[in-house]
C-alpha positions as CSV (number, residue, x, y, z in Angstrom):
1,M,0.0,0.0,0.0
2,G,1.2,3.5,-0.8
3,T,3.7,2.4,-3.5
4,T,3.5,3.0,-7.2
5,S,5.1,0.8,-9.8
6,Q,7.0,2.4,-12.7
7,S,4.4,1.3,-15.1
8,D,1.7,3.2,-13.3
9,I,3.4,6.6,-13.9
10,H,3.0,8.2,-17.3
11,P,3.9,11.5,-19.0
12,T,1.6,14.5,-18.6
13,S,-1.3,14.5,-21.1
14,G,-2.4,17.4,-23.1
15,K,-5.4,18.1,-20.8
16,Q,-3.2,18.3,-17.8
17,R,-0.8,20.8,-19.2
18,F,-0.7,24.5,-18.3
19,G,-0.8,26.5,-21.5
20,A,0.6,29.5,-19.8
21,I,3.8,27.7,-18.8
22,D,4.2,26.4,-22.4
23,S,3.9,29.9,-23.8
24,L,6.4,31.3,-21.3
25,R,8.8,28.5,-22.0
26,G,8.5,29.1,-25.7
27,F,9.2,32.8,-25.1
28,A,12.3,32.0,-23.0
29,L,13.6,29.5,-25.6
30,L,13.3,32.0,-28.5
31,G,14.7,34.9,-26.5
32,I,17.7,33.0,-25.2
33,L,19.0,32.8,-28.8
34,G,19.5,36.6,-28.7
35,P,22.8,36.4,-26.7
36,N,23.5,32.9,-27.8
37,I,23.8,33.9,-31.4
38,V,27.0,35.8,-30.6
39,A,28.5,32.7,-29.1
40,F,27.5,30.7,-32.2
41,S,28.7,33.2,-34.8
42,Q,31.7,35.0,-33.2
43,P,34.8,34.4,-31.0
44,M,34.1,34.3,-27.3
45,N,35.5,37.8,-26.8
46,A,32.8,39.2,-28.9
47,M,30.4,38.7,-26.0
48,T,32.3,41.3,-24.0
49,D,33.8,43.5,-26.7
50,P,31.6,44.7,-29.7
51,N,34.8,45.8,-31.5
52,V,35.5,42.1,-32.2
53,I,32.5,42.1,-34.5
54,G,33.2,45.6,-35.9
55,D,33.8,49.1,-34.6
56,T,30.7,50.6,-36.2
57,P,27.7,52.5,-34.7
58,A,25.4,49.7,-35.8
59,N,27.4,47.0,-34.1
60,H,27.7,49.1,-30.9
61,L,24.0,49.8,-30.8
62,A,23.1,46.1,-31.4
63,H,25.6,45.0,-28.8
64,T,24.0,47.4,-26.3
65,I,20.5,46.1,-27.1
66,T,21.7,42.5,-26.8
67,T,23.4,42.9,-23.5
68,T,20.6,45.0,-21.9
69,V,17.4,43.6,-23.4
70,F,18.4,39.9,-23.8
71,L,21.5,39.0,-21.8
72,G,20.6,37.0,-18.7
73,K,16.9,37.7,-18.8
74,F,15.8,34.7,-20.8
75,M,18.2,32.3,-19.1
76,F,16.7,33.5,-15.8
77,L,13.2,32.6,-17.1
78,F,14.4,29.3,-18.5
79,A,15.9,28.3,-15.1
80,L,12.7,29.5,-13.3
81,L,10.7,27.1,-15.5
82,F,13.1,24.2,-14.8
83,G,12.4,24.7,-11.1
84,S,8.7,24.9,-12.0
85,G,9.1,21.6,-13.8
86,V,10.2,19.9,-10.6
87,I,6.8,20.8,-9.0
88,M,4.8,19.8,-12.1
89,Y,6.6,16.5,-12.4
90,A,6.2,15.7,-8.7
91,R,2.5,16.4,-8.7
92,K,1.7,12.9,-9.9
93,Y,3.2,11.7,-6.6
94,D,2.4,14.6,-4.2
95,Q,-1.2,15.1,-5.0
96,R,-2.2,11.6,-4.2
97,E,-3.1,10.8,-0.6
98,L,-2.8,7.7,1.5
99,G,-5.7,8.7,3.7
100,D,-6.5,10.0,7.1
101,I,-4.3,9.2,10.1
102,C,-4.5,10.2,13.8
103,A,-2.8,13.5,14.3
104,R,-1.2,12.3,17.6
105,C,-0.1,8.6,17.1
106,G,-0.5,8.1,13.3
107,Y,-3.2,5.4,13.6
108,P,-4.9,4.8,10.2
109,M,-8.3,6.4,10.4
110,K,-9.4,5.8,6.8
111,G,-12.8,4.3,6.6
112,L,-13.8,5.4,10.1
113,D,-16.6,8.0,10.6
114,G,-15.4,11.6,10.7
115,D,-16.5,12.2,14.3
116,V,-14.9,9.0,15.7
117,S,-11.8,9.4,17.9
118,C,-8.7,7.4,17.4
119,P,-9.2,3.9,18.8
120,E,-5.5,3.8,19.8
121,C,-5.1,7.0,21.8
122,N,-8.6,8.6,21.8
123,C,-7.3,11.7,20.0
124,P,-10.2,13.4,18.1
125,D,-8.0,15.1,15.5
126,R,-6.9,13.8,12.1
127,K,-4.5,14.7,9.4
128,T,-4.0,13.7,5.9
129,K,-1.0,11.5,5.2
130,K,1.0,12.2,2.1
131,H,3.2,9.8,0.1
132,K,6.8,9.8,1.2
133,L,9.1,12.5,-0.1
134,S,11.3,9.9,-1.7
135,E,8.6,8.5,-3.9
136,G,9.3,9.2,-7.5
137,A,12.9,10.1,-6.8
138,T,14.2,7.1,-8.9
139,L,12.4,8.2,-12.0
140,W,13.4,11.9,-11.4
141,Y,17.1,11.0,-11.1
142,I,16.9,8.8,-14.2
143,R,15.4,11.8,-16.0
144,C,18.2,14.1,-14.8
145,C,20.9,11.6,-15.7
146,L,19.6,11.4,-19.2
147,L,19.5,15.2,-19.4
148,L,23.1,15.3,-18.2
149,M,24.0,12.8,-21.0
150,F,22.2,14.9,-23.6
151,G,23.9,18.0,-22.3
152,M,27.4,16.5,-22.3
153,I,26.9,15.3,-25.9
154,H,25.6,18.6,-26.9
155,A,28.4,20.6,-25.2
156,Y,31.4,18.5,-26.3
157,C,30.2,17.4,-29.7
158,F,28.2,20.4,-31.0
159,W,28.3,23.7,-29.1
160,Y,30.2,24.8,-26.0
161,G,27.4,27.1,-24.7
162,D,25.2,24.2,-23.6
163,I,23.1,24.9,-20.5
164,L,21.6,21.5,-20.0
165,T,24.5,20.0,-18.1
166,F,24.2,22.7,-15.4
167,Y,20.4,22.1,-15.2
168,A,20.9,18.4,-14.9
169,I,23.4,18.8,-12.1
170,S,20.9,21.1,-10.3
171,G,18.2,18.5,-10.7
172,L,20.6,15.7,-9.4
173,T,21.2,17.6,-6.1
174,A,18.7,19.1,-3.7
175,L,15.8,20.2,-5.9
176,W,13.7,17.1,-5.5
177,W,14.0,17.1,-1.7
178,I,13.0,20.7,-1.1
179,R,9.9,20.8,-3.3
180,R,7.5,20.5,-0.3
181,L,8.9,23.5,1.5
182,N,6.7,26.6,2.1
183,P,6.5,28.4,-1.3
184,K,7.6,31.8,0.3
185,L,10.6,30.1,1.8
186,L,11.5,28.6,-1.6
187,F,11.1,31.9,-3.3
188,F,12.9,34.2,-0.9
189,G,15.4,31.6,0.2
190,G,16.1,31.0,-3.5
191,M,16.5,34.7,-4.1
192,G,19.0,35.0,-1.3
193,L,21.0,32.1,-2.7
194,Y,20.8,33.5,-6.2
195,F,22.2,36.9,-5.2
196,F,24.9,35.2,-3.1
197,G,26.1,33.3,-6.1
198,S,25.8,36.4,-8.3
199,L,28.0,38.4,-5.9
200,L,30.6,35.6,-6.0
201,L,30.6,35.8,-9.8
202,I,30.8,39.6,-9.8
203,G,33.7,39.4,-7.4
204,F,35.5,36.9,-9.6
205,S,34.9,39.3,-12.5
206,F,36.4,42.2,-10.5
207,L,39.5,40.1,-9.8
208,G,39.9,39.3,-13.5
209,Y,39.4,43.0,-14.5
210,N,42.0,44.1,-11.9
211,A,44.5,41.6,-13.3
212,L,43.8,42.9,-16.8
213,S,44.2,46.5,-15.8
214,Q,47.5,45.8,-14.1
215,G,48.8,43.9,-17.2
216,Q,48.9,40.6,-15.3
217,T,46.8,38.9,-18.0
218,T,45.4,39.6,-21.5
219,V,41.9,39.8,-23.0
220,D,42.5,36.5,-24.8
221,S,43.0,34.7,-21.5
222,F,39.3,35.3,-20.8
223,G,38.4,33.0,-23.7
224,A,40.0,31.1,-26.5
225,N,42.3,32.8,-28.8
226,P,40.1,34.4,-31.6
227,D,42.4,33.3,-34.4
228,V,42.4,29.7,-33.1
229,E,38.6,29.8,-32.8
230,I,38.1,31.1,-36.3
231,A,40.5,28.5,-37.7
232,G,38.9,25.7,-35.7
233,Y,35.2,26.5,-36.3
234,T,35.7,27.1,-40.1
235,G,37.8,23.9,-40.4
236,T,37.2,20.2,-40.1
237,Y,35.0,18.7,-37.3
238,I,38.1,17.5,-35.5
239,E,39.6,21.0,-35.5
240,A,36.4,22.4,-34.2
241,F,36.2,19.7,-31.5
242,K,39.6,20.6,-30.2
243,V,38.7,24.3,-29.8
244,R,35.3,23.5,-28.3
245,F,36.7,20.9,-25.9
246,F,38.8,23.4,-23.9
247,S,36.0,26.0,-24.0
248,V,33.6,23.5,-22.4
249,L,36.1,22.5,-19.8
250,F,36.6,26.2,-18.8
251,M,32.8,26.8,-18.6
252,Q,32.1,23.6,-16.6
253,L,35.0,23.5,-14.3
254,V,35.7,27.2,-13.7
255,L,32.5,29.2,-14.3
256,G,30.4,26.3,-13.1
257,I,31.6,26.8,-9.5
258,F,30.0,30.2,-9.5
259,F,27.1,29.4,-11.8
260,Q,25.7,26.5,-10.0
261,P,24.5,28.3,-6.8
262,I,22.9,30.9,-9.1
263,L,20.9,28.2,-10.8
264,W,19.9,26.6,-7.6
265,G,18.6,29.9,-6.4
266,I,16.6,30.7,-9.6
267,M,15.1,27.2,-9.7
268,A,14.0,27.4,-6.0
269,M,12.4,30.7,-6.9
270,G,10.6,29.0,-9.8
271,M,9.4,26.2,-7.5
272,G,8.0,28.8,-5.0
273,L,6.3,30.8,-7.8
274,T,4.7,27.6,-9.1
275,K,3.3,26.6,-5.7
276,M,1.9,30.1,-5.4
277,K,0.1,29.5,-8.7
278,I,1.9,32.4,-10.4
279,L,4.0,30.7,-13.1
280,T,1.1,28.4,-14.0
281,G,-1.0,31.4,-15.1
282,E,-3.7,30.7,-12.5
283,R,-3.8,34.3,-11.2
284,S,-6.0,37.0,-12.7
285,L,-5.2,39.2,-15.7
286,R,-5.2,42.2,-13.4
287,F,-2.5,40.6,-11.2
288,Y,-0.2,39.9,-14.1
289,A,-0.8,43.2,-15.8
290,I,0.0,45.2,-12.6
291,W,3.1,43.3,-11.9
292,A,4.3,43.5,-15.5
293,L,4.0,47.3,-15.3
294,V,5.7,47.5,-11.9
295,L,8.6,45.2,-12.7
296,L,9.3,46.6,-16.1
297,G,8.8,50.1,-14.9
298,A,11.5,49.5,-12.2
299,G,13.7,47.2,-14.2
300,I,14.2,49.2,-17.3
301,P,15.7,52.3,-15.6
302,M,17.7,50.1,-13.2
303,T,19.3,48.3,-16.1
304,A,19.9,51.5,-18.1
305,I,21.6,53.2,-15.1
306,G,23.6,50.1,-14.2
307,Y,24.8,49.7,-17.8
308,S,25.8,53.3,-18.0
309,L,27.7,53.3,-14.7
310,V,29.6,50.1,-15.6
311,H,30.7,51.7,-18.9
312,Q,31.8,54.9,-17.2
313,H,33.9,53.3,-14.4
314,F,35.3,50.3,-16.2
315,T,36.6,51.8,-19.4
316,L,39.2,49.2,-20.3
317,L,36.7,46.3,-20.9
318,P,33.3,47.2,-19.5
319,G,31.6,44.3,-21.2
320,F,33.5,41.8,-19.1
321,I,32.2,43.3,-15.9
322,W,28.7,43.7,-17.4
323,Q,28.5,40.0,-18.3
324,S,28.3,39.1,-14.6
325,M,26.1,42.1,-13.6
326,A,23.5,42.1,-16.4
327,Q,21.4,39.4,-14.9
328,P,21.2,40.3,-11.2
329,I,20.5,44.0,-12.1
330,G,18.0,42.8,-14.7
331,V,16.0,40.4,-12.5
332,P,13.0,42.9,-12.5
333,I,13.0,43.0,-16.3
334,A,13.2,39.2,-16.5
335,L,10.2,38.8,-14.1
336,G,8.5,41.6,-16.0
337,Y,8.8,39.8,-19.2
338,G,7.4,36.7,-17.6
339,T,4.4,38.4,-16.1
340,L,3.7,40.2,-19.4
341,I,3.6,36.9,-21.3
342,L,1.4,35.4,-18.6
343,A,-0.9,38.4,-18.9
344,L,-1.1,37.8,-22.7
345,T,-2.1,34.2,-22.1
346,K,-5.3,35.5,-20.4
347,C,-6.3,37.5,-23.5
348,D,-8.1,35.9,-26.4
349,W,-6.9,38.6,-28.8
350,A,-3.3,37.7,-28.1
351,R,-3.7,34.0,-29.1
352,F,-1.8,34.8,-32.4
353,V,1.2,35.4,-30.1
354,T,0.7,32.9,-27.3
355,T,-0.3,29.9,-29.5
356,P,3.0,29.8,-31.5
357,L,4.9,30.4,-28.2
358,A,3.1,27.5,-26.6
359,A,3.9,25.2,-29.5
360,V,7.6,26.1,-29.2
361,G,7.6,25.7,-25.5
362,R,6.0,22.3,-25.6
363,M,8.9,21.2,-27.7
364,A,11.6,23.2,-25.9
365,L,14.3,20.5,-25.8
366,S,13.8,19.7,-29.5
367,N,13.9,23.4,-30.4
368,Y,17.0,24.0,-28.3
369,F,18.8,21.3,-30.3
370,L,17.3,22.6,-33.5
371,Q,18.8,26.1,-32.8
372,T,22.2,24.5,-32.4
373,F,21.9,22.5,-35.6
374,L,20.8,25.5,-37.6
375,C,23.4,27.9,-36.2
376,T,26.3,25.6,-36.4
377,T,25.3,24.7,-40.0
378,I,25.3,28.4,-40.9
379,F,28.5,29.5,-39.0
380,Y,30.7,26.4,-38.8
381,G,32.7,24.9,-41.7
382,Y,32.5,21.2,-41.4
383,G,29.8,18.9,-42.9
384,I,27.3,21.0,-44.9
385,G,28.3,24.1,-43.0
386,F,28.5,27.5,-44.7
387,G,31.6,28.5,-42.7
388,L,30.4,32.1,-41.9
389,F,32.0,32.1,-38.4
390,A,33.3,35.7,-37.6
391,Q,32.2,37.0,-41.0
392,L,28.7,38.5,-40.3
393,E,28.2,41.7,-38.4
394,Y,25.2,42.4,-36.1
395,P,22.5,43.4,-38.7
396,M,23.0,40.1,-40.6
397,I,23.4,38.2,-37.4
398,W,19.9,39.4,-36.3
399,L,18.5,38.3,-39.6
400,V,19.8,34.8,-38.8
401,V,18.1,35.0,-35.4
402,L,14.8,35.9,-37.1
403,G,15.2,33.0,-39.5
404,V,15.9,30.5,-36.7
405,W,12.9,31.8,-34.8
406,S,10.7,31.3,-37.8
407,V,11.9,27.7,-38.3
408,N,11.3,27.0,-34.6
409,I,7.7,28.3,-34.8
410,I,6.8,26.7,-38.1
411,F,8.4,23.4,-37.2
412,S,6.6,23.3,-33.8
413,M,3.2,24.2,-35.2
414,L,3.3,21.7,-38.0
415,W,4.9,18.9,-35.8
416,L,2.2,19.2,-33.1
417,R,-0.6,18.9,-35.6
418,V,0.5,15.2,-35.8
419,F,2.4,14.5,-32.7
420,V,1.8,15.2,-29.0
421,M,5.4,16.0,-28.1
422,G,8.7,16.9,-29.8
423,P,11.0,14.1,-31.0
424,F,13.7,14.6,-28.3
425,E,11.0,15.0,-25.7
426,W,9.7,11.6,-26.8
427,V,13.1,10.0,-26.7
428,W,13.7,11.5,-23.2
429,R,10.4,10.0,-21.9
430,V,10.9,6.6,-23.5
431,L,14.4,6.3,-21.9
432,T,13.0,7.6,-18.6
433,Y,10.1,5.2,-18.3
434,R,11.9,2.4,-20.2
435,Q,8.8,1.8,-22.3
436,L,7.3,3.2,-25.4
437,V,4.9,6.1,-24.8
438,P,2.4,7.4,-27.3
439,I,3.6,10.2,-29.6
440,V,0.9,10.4,-32.4
441,R,-1.9,12.8,-31.6
442,R,-5.2,10.9,-31.3
443,S,-7.6,13.8,-30.4
444,S,-7.9,17.5,-30.0
445,S,-7.2,17.1,-26.3
446,D,-3.6,16.3,-27.1
447,L,-3.0,19.7,-28.7
448,P,-1.1,22.4,-26.8
449,I,-3.4,24.6,-24.8
450,G,-4.4,27.6,-26.8
451,T,-4.3,25.9,-30.3
452,H,-7.2,25.2,-32.5
453,N,-8.1,21.9,-34.1
454,S,-9.1,22.6,-37.7
455,D,-9.4,19.0,-38.8
């Protein structure tokens, strides 16, 4: 009694999904390509120095927009939603109840009349017994191990900017065990951990900037040598792999030390916001609209002032410092973006926006890999690649972004007319449950929330 076999647990059906979360996830997935496209198309130093791309007004303006409007905000939303996913995944275990027990001694009271005292200790009070916190942990850890495997393959074999490995490590640690904590504790405790990790990363950046200003290091030491990157990524696959290998090691072993507590904090915040029924879109339109105005109204000037001050005081390489400060300063903007999208999901007139976003979000893993495939094909030289690495400036780079977004949206909308989940989502579920799960859509209930069935 109280146990569930693996065959009894199944993926979430279309009817059980929260369309608002899908729309928000799709928005985050598309937006995250804004800063990522620089890492796909340019040497690593271009993320901190726009002159690497080209010393023109257009490039400087585009760099400013990228690092203020996009940088850090969409990764923040994506991490929030991963934390939300812990709660959503665990609901199949946590919402089931074993029945009433005595509040004092734990005697099973299920089946006894509500006004009957405990036969064991005569206590009149009852409480509802939940399933053990550990139930479902095995499947959750299998799921995260598979995500880690996907992430490592993605990082070392295709693109060094992979985020999945960090998410998987977060999922393999404490997230499963803190999910039943008070939602306010999760949110504010996560916020504290997040800003603690952010301060560590900012401090690390200050140390690097100080070493640079005193001539103890060079700009190239903050990333791979640009000439080596260009030769590698426009060359053969083996040459690209050699360059990518050391970039991944640096990100995972050095930056990961500071990055991991940041992710834990954001994900805990996402868990709290989900338990408060905010990320799921269950609050009123008025609630989301007001918070969107407040957060964006505060966040935009905060980010503008912070960006200006950094560029005034750190004239040698301001972009290096801003990389670590953009997200913590921009948290209100990130949350403002999120509440704005959630507000739009409450409006019928905005379905032309939220429906495509929901389709992309429902296939987030597949679309994330699709972005890598498209961008490496365009910018890398091996295989059928066009070898345009370090050749396009910002205006053309943003045309690539628009093109990739279009492919993400069209592919998702067409795919979900036939199937209930993306191809990589299906593989992930099959490997997790170790059995085939349905993928072909059988009824309109399997469509993403907010889409129409025109069959």
